[in-house]
N, C-alpha and C positions, 0 to 999 in steps of 0.2 A: 537745510538752509546753508548756503555758501557764504562765508564771512571772510572778507579780505583783511589781512593783517594790517596792511598800510591804511586802509579805510578806517579800521578800528582805532589805529594810532591817532587819527585826527581828533578823537574825543578826549585825548589826554595830553597834558603838557609834559608829564614825566614819560620816560621811555618804558614801553611795555616789556614784560618778560619775553624771552624767545618763544617761538610758536609752540615748541614741545612743552615748555613749562606752562604756557598759557592754556594749552589743552588739558594739562593735569588739573589746573585750577578749575576749569569748567567741568571736567569730569567729576571732580570731588564735590562741587558745590552747586552746579547748575544743570548742565546738559551733557549728554554723551557726545564726544567728538569721534565721529566714525572714521575720519581720514584727514590727513594733512597732505596737500599736494603743492608742488612748486609751480607758479605761473610767472614767467619772466623774472622780475626781481621781487616778486611778492609771494607770500605763503597764504594758501587758501584753506581755511578750516571748514570741514563739512560737519555741521551740527545736526543732531537728531532732535527736532523740536516737536514735542507732543502737543495735541490739540488744546489741552487745558491751559497751557501758558503761551500759546501762539498769539494771543491778543496783543502781546507786547514784544515777544521774542523773535518774531520774523522780521527783524530789522537790526541794523548795526548799532543803533542807539540802545536798543533793548539789551543786546549782548554786552555793550560797553558798561551799562549799569550793573550787570551781573558780575563782570570782571572787577569793577570798583568795589562792590559789596563784599566780594570774597578775598579782596587783597587790601593793601594799604594805599591804593591809588584813588585819585579823585577825578570825576568827570569834569572836564574843563567847560566853563561857560562859553558858549558860542555866540558871537555877535551876529545879529540878524538885521540886515539893512531893510527897513520898511520901504515898500514901493510907494512913491508919491502919487497921489491921485490928481491927475491933470485933465481927466475927462469927466463929463457930467452925464455919462451913459451907464445905466444899470440894466442888465439883462432881465427881461420879464420871465418869471418862473412860477409854475403852478404845480404843487404836489397834490395829486389826486388820491393818493393812497398813503397817508401818513404812517400807517402801521407797518408799511414795507420800506418806507424811506423816512428815517427819523430826523435827518438833517440834509439839506441840500444847499450848497454854496456855489454861486456863480459870479464870474467877474469878466468884464470886457477889457481886452487889451488890443490897442491899435498900433499901427506903424511897426510891425515886427518883420524881420527878414529871416525866412527859413533857410537853413543851410547846414553845413557840417558842424558838429559839436566841437568844443575846445578839446585839446589833447587830454587834459586831466579827466574830463568827463567820460571820454571814450575808454580811457584806461580803467577807470573805476568800474564801468559796466562790463567790459570784456573780461576783467579779472574774475567775475562771478558768473561768467558764461552767458552774458546778455549781449545781443547784437545792437550796435549803434544804428539809429534810423535817421534822425535829424535832431537839431538842437532842442526843439520844444518837447518832442516825445522823449528824448533822452533825459531831459531835466525832470519830467514827470516820473519816469522810471527811477531816476536817482533818488528822488524824495521818498518814493515807495520803499525802496530797499534801505534807505537811510533811517526813516522813522516809522515805517510800517503802514502808511496811509496811501492807498491807491488814488491816482489822480487821472484826469483826462482833459484833453483840449480839443475843441471843435473849431472848424473854420467858420467864423461868425457870419461871413457873407453867404454861406450856403444854408443857413438856418432861416426858415420861413415862419415868421410869427414868434409866439412865445414858446419857451421850453416847458414841456409837460412831462412829469414823472407819473406814469400811468400803467395799468395792465395792458398788455397787447390785445388786439382784437383777434378773435379766432380766424386763422387763415392768413393773417398778416405776415408779410415776408420782409426780410432785410438781408442785405449782403454785408458780411462782416469784413473787417480790415484784411483778413487773410483770404478774401475772395470766396468765402463759403456762403452759400445761400441758406439761411435758417428760416424754417417755417415756424411761426410763433402761435401761441394760444393765450388764453386769459390768465394762465398760471405764471406767465413770464412778465416781469416788470421791465419796462423800457423807458429810455429817455427819448422823447419825440418832439416834433414840431407840428405845425399845421398840416404838413404833407405826409407825415408818418414817422416811423422809428428812425432814430439817429444812432442809438446804441442799445445793447442789452445791458441793463443796469448792473454795474458792479462786476461785469464779466468781460465784455468785448465791445469795442467801438465799431461803428458802421462805416461803410465806404463813402456814403453820400456826403458826409461832413468831414471827411478826412483832411488832416493838415498836410499840405503838399508844398512844393517849392514856390508855387504861385500864391500861397496864402499870405495875406497882409494883416488880417484882423482875427482875433481869437476870442472864444468864450472858454474860460477855464472852469473846470468842474472839480469840486471836492465834496464828497457826500458820505453818508452813512446809511447802509442798507440792512434790512432784516437778514440775519445769518441763515435762517431756515429756508427763506425764499431763494437766496443765492445758491445754497447747496442743492436744492431741488432743481432749479433751472440749469445749473451747471451739469448735473447728472443727466437730466432729460435730454439736453441739447448736446451732451458729450463735449462740452467746452471746459477744459481745465486750464485756467490761466493763473498767473501769479496774483492778480487782483482778486479773482474768485477765491483763491486759497486763503487770503487774508479776511475777506468779508465773511466767508462761511464759518469761521471760528468765532467771529464777533469782535468788533472794534469799538472803542469808545467814540461817541459822537463829538467829544471835545477835541479829538485829534484832527478832525476835518479842518477847523479854522487854522490851527497851527500849520498844517500841511499847505493850505492855500497861501498863507503868508510866506512860507519858505519857498514855494514855487514862484511866487511873485518876486521875491527878493533875488532868486537866482536868475530870473529873466532880466531883471534890472541890471545885474552885474554883467551878464553876457550880451545883452542888447540894450545899451544905454539910451537909445532913442525911442524905446517902446513907451507908449502912453497908457496909463492905467485908469480905469473907471472905479467907482465905489463897489464894494462887495454887497451882493444881495444874499442874505443868510436866512433861510427858512428853517427855523429851529424852535418848535413849539413845546415839546416835552423835553426839558433839559435834564441831563444826567444828574442824579442826586448822589452826594457822597455817601459811602458806606462806613458806618462806625461799628467797630467790633470790640467787645469787652473781654479782656482776659486778665489773668493774674499770673504772677511768676510761679506760684504753687501749681497752678493748672498746667502751665507749660512744662515744668519739670516732671510732673507726675505722668504726663503723656510720653515724654521723651525718655524717662528713666534717667534723667541727668540732674546735675546740681549747678545750674547756671544762675549767677547773681542777677538780680533785677536790673541793675545798671547795664550789665552786658546785654540783656534781652532788649532793653530800650535802644542801646547803641546799634545792635544788629538790625532792628526794624527801621531805624532812622537811616541806616546805610542803604536800605531798599526804598528810600523816599516815602516811607510810611510815617505819617505824623503820629506822635504818641503824647497823650496827656495823662499825667498821673493823678488819680483821685483816690487818696487813701491807699488801700491795698489793690485797687483796680487800676488797670491800664486801658485807656480808651484809644484804640488804634484806628486811624483813618488812612486806608491805602490811597495811592495816587490814582487819578482818574483812569489811567491806562491799564491798571491792574484789575481787569474785570474778573480774574480768577480768584480773587480774595474776597470771600463772603462769610466765613465762619471762624470761630475760635480755633478750630483744628487747622484751618489754612494758615493762621498765624503761627501755630506751633511748627508746622512744616517749614515755614520760612526761617524761623529761628534755628531749627535743627539742621537744615542743609547748609546755611551760612556758617553756623558754629562748627559744623563738620561732624557727620555721623561717626566718623572714625575716632572722634574724641569722646564719644559717649561710651562708658564702660558697658560690657556685656554682662547682664545679670539675668539669671533664670527667673521667670515669673513664679509666683507662689503656686502651690498645687491647687488644682481645681477642687472646690468643695461641693459636696452634694452629688447627686447621681445624674449622669448625662442622659438626655433624651435619646431614645432609640428610634432611628429613622427606619421605618418599616420597609420601604422600597429598597433602600440601600442594603438592609440586612438580607432580604431574600435574593436580591441580585448577586450578592457576594456568596451566598449559600449555593446558588445555582452554579456559579463559577467553580466553587470548590468541588462540587459533585462531578462536573464535567472534566476538569483538569486532572482529578484523581483517576479518572478512567481514560486518560490518554488523549483527551480533546484539547486542541489549542485554540485560544481566543483570537479572533481577527476583528479589526475595526475598519469597515469599508466605507466608500463614499455614500453620502446621503443624496447626492445629486446623480441622476441617471438620465438615459436618453428618452425615456418615456415615463408617464405617470399621470396622476389626477391633477396635481397642482403644478402650474408652470412658473418658472422663475422669471422675474422681470428682466434682470440683467445677468444672464447665465455666464459662468466662468468659461465655458466652452460649448461647442455644438453637442457633445455627448453628455452634457451635464445641465440640460435645460429644464428638468423636472425634479420634484421631490420623489423619492422612491416610495412605491406602494407596498413593497415586500422586501424581505431579506434573502429569499430563496435564490433570486437571480444572481445576486452577488456571491453567495456561497457556492453556487454551481460553477460560476466562472473561476472562483478561487480554488475549488477542488481540482478543476481541470488544469490550471496553471501550476499548482503545487505537485500534481501527479507527474508532470513532465520533468520535475527536478528530483523526484523520489529516488532514482538510482544513485545520484551523487550523495544523497543523505542515508542511503541504505534502508529505506522504508519500504514496507510491504503494504502499507495502507496509509490513508490520510484521514485524520479526524479533525474537524473544524466546528466552531460555533461562533455565533455573534448574538449579542443582546443590544438592541437598538430601537430607535423610533422610526415608525413608518407613517406615511401620510396618504390617506385614501378617502373614500366616500364617507367613512365614519369619523373623519378627522384624524388627529394625532393619537397613535396607539404605541404601546410598547410590545415588541415581539422578541421571541428567541428562535433562532434557527440553528439546527444541528445537521451536520452532513458527514457522511463516511464514504470513502472511495477505496475499494480494495484493488490491489495490483496483482493479486493471485487469482488466476482464472478459475480454479476449483472452489474458491471461497464464495459462498452464497449467503453469507451471514449479515449483509448490510441491513436489511429490514429488521431482523431479529434484534440486532444490537441497538438500533434506534428505538424499538419498542421498549426494550429494557431501560433505556435512558429516560424515556417519557414516563414510565412507571416510577422511576426514582425521583423525577422532578415532582410528580404528584405527591409522593411521600414527603418531600421537602415542604410543600405547602399544606400538607395534610388534607388535600382535596383531590378528587379524581380528575385526571387530565386525559384527554384523547386528542389525537392529531392524525391527519392523513399523511401517509408517507409516500412521497413520489420517488420514482426510480427512473434513471436514464443513463446516458453515456457518462455523466459525471458522478454516478453513484446514487446513493439514497439520501434524501433530504426530507426533514420534517420541520415545519414552521408553526409556532404556537403563539397566540395572542394572550399575553399574561397580564394585561392591564388590569382587568377586573379581579385577578387572583390576589393582587396586593390588598385590595379592599376586603375580600372574603377571608383571607388567611388570618390566623390568630396573631395577636401582637406579641413579638418576642420580648423577653425580659432583659436580655443583655446580649453583647456581642461575643461573649466568651466562647460560644460554640464555634464561631468562625475561625478561631485560633490563628490570628493574623501573624503571630511571631513564629509559627512552626516553619521549619526549614525542610525543603524536600530532601528525602533520604539520599538521593544521588547528587545533590547540588555540590557537595564537597569534591566530587570527582570531575566536575565539569571544567574543561579547559577551553579558552577562547583563542582562536588563531585567525589570521587573515584568510579571506576566501578569494578564489580566482574570479576575475571579471570575464573570463573567456568560457565559451561553451565546452561541455564535456562530450566525450564520445564513448559508445558502448560496443563491446565485443564479447562474444561467448566462446568458451573453450571447454571441450570435454575430453578427458584422457583416460584410456584403459591402462591399468597398471596392476601389478601383483597385489593381492589383497593384504599381503604381509607388510607392504610398504606404507608408512605413515603419509597421509595426504599433505602434511606440512612440508614434505620434501618437494612436492609439486608447487606449493605456494612459494617456497624459497626461490625456486628457479624463475617463476613468473616475476616476482618482486625484483630479483637481481637484474633481469633483462629489461624490465620496464622502467626501473629507476623511479625518479620522483614523479613521473607522469602517471603512475598507477595510484589512484585515489582509494579504490575499494576493490575487493575481490570477494564476492558473496556466493557461497555454495547454494545452488538451487535444485540439484538433482544428484542422487546416488543410486547406482545399479550394480548388483553383484551377480556373477555367473562363472562357473568353472574355475574357481580359485582366483578370479580377477575381479576388480571393482572399477566402475566408471565414476569419476567425479566431474561434475559440470559446474562451471563458474561463470557468473556475470562479472566481467571486468570493466571498470569505469576509469577512463583516462581523461586527464585534464592538465593543461599547462597554465602556469601562472604568468607567462609572458607573451603568449600568442594563441591564435586559433589553430588547432591541429587540423591537418588535411588527411583525406582518405589515403593518399599515397604514403604519407608518413606512418599512418596506422598499419598499412599493409606491410611495410618493411619491418615494423616493430613486431607484428604478429608472426611473420615468417621467422624472425630471429628466435622468438619464444618457442615456436613449434620445432625448429631445428634443434634447439638445446634440449627440449623435452624428449625428442625421439633418439637422442644420443644414449638415453638410459635403456638398458637391456630389458626387454619385455614391456616397454611403454609405447603406447600408440595414441596419436591424436585422432579422434573420431571425426 
């Protein structure tokens, strides 16, 4: 949510703190400020508003109230000029689905002149990245970003008959304001007249009753729609709008009338000749106030603080929460727009964040008494991990979404992630292949991987384990033997016999086991002690972390005949000296002795930290190494 500093200032008579200080106030007490950017002579704060508090905070007024609660400032009372009713025309409205439209307010306005918006209005909207369209549309958008209630205006002369709020008919079509043709069905709520849809309720207006420069008469709309219905429609039609974002988190129906009055008042100010009719307000199930009972003892026990009851009351009142004291109890009534406050714990959170969590002392909780319950599945999964990691296997966590599978995803993240995976083997095979290509730079002669995860197939959701090994030594034929050994060890962990088919291919050997039922059949553990969570790996103290290169490595082999009395380290010293920082590894892979001489063969791995090496560069480097090696008497590069 983008918040204009200048716009926010209109809610206060006192001068606001500078934008950086204001950001600190919000960060500590309300919302995360992700960025502050300069726009003309204004500062724009980018706030991260989570869904639970979006019911009031996706607006400048909502943020102003947060600033006031967290500081010593007061929100100024804003005068609202009520539009005088000079017409006796009330729009006919029928709500056919009250469960999806809790409140609908309509009002007729005549003698309007559509044109450019006043400079102040254009500046307000453009400061938060919104485009100016015309004075009526801009005023509707201004009210939405000001107090959080979406509004809409129709050209009254283009509406045929009464306004109906109803489900769309299957196959019904409507062209939206952005010239997109939407095909509708009965799951979509629309605003319609006798001829068909005028707008997709709470999301997007239609082209047929669009307000244009020729418009003279308006029907103003302010409504409250079911949040689940709006979210579903917005997702299905792929229409993400500012209005939909607000409706789909839930708004108070009480806000609708206030927004209509503000909209009418702003039209009166900018178009003095406009004539207003009476409001038609369809509002059958009125919002009931929520009353929450707390005590100061409860608040402090949850927060681990010692806040006086008077301070608790003051904090809640700063947030427009009415508090009545009855003995030791405090009866709190949140304002109508705070739909997120429904429980005593919600009240505690409000007190805590405004008081300042940084002001609450850090105290360790008392030790847990009694014996903790042992989670059987967790125990055996961790035991399996211990067995495999102790034998050189590395755990991987791969994508659950794959290009093929039994269950298709309704809204895939990408074309290659349209299904839920049916197995782990495909992912492990690909992972073995990709890791093998990087083995030389790591100095590995084999790759050992495993994954424990969920798969989704004909039999539903299951837990599988997949283990894979790929050797990089041609003469090594032990892939299958090693996996059989691991499978037997896993059977010992469950104290149950386990068998699994081992598949072999270009990526090595892979075994996949369904262990879902083993958790049920295995004996229940008594404690977690056997897992030894605090044990540190023997070689962990020798590990050193350093930056890795983002550029590809290159391989070269060299074999040198040299007198057997000469230490091979002399050869390595020459190679390292000539290669310099480009040499990352030199691994001996073959030794051969004959007639008082010995041949040492090395894999050389070269890599730059600043660029991609070329074949010509490597050729020059290897020539230099060969030339320096053959300077030695009795040495020869094979």
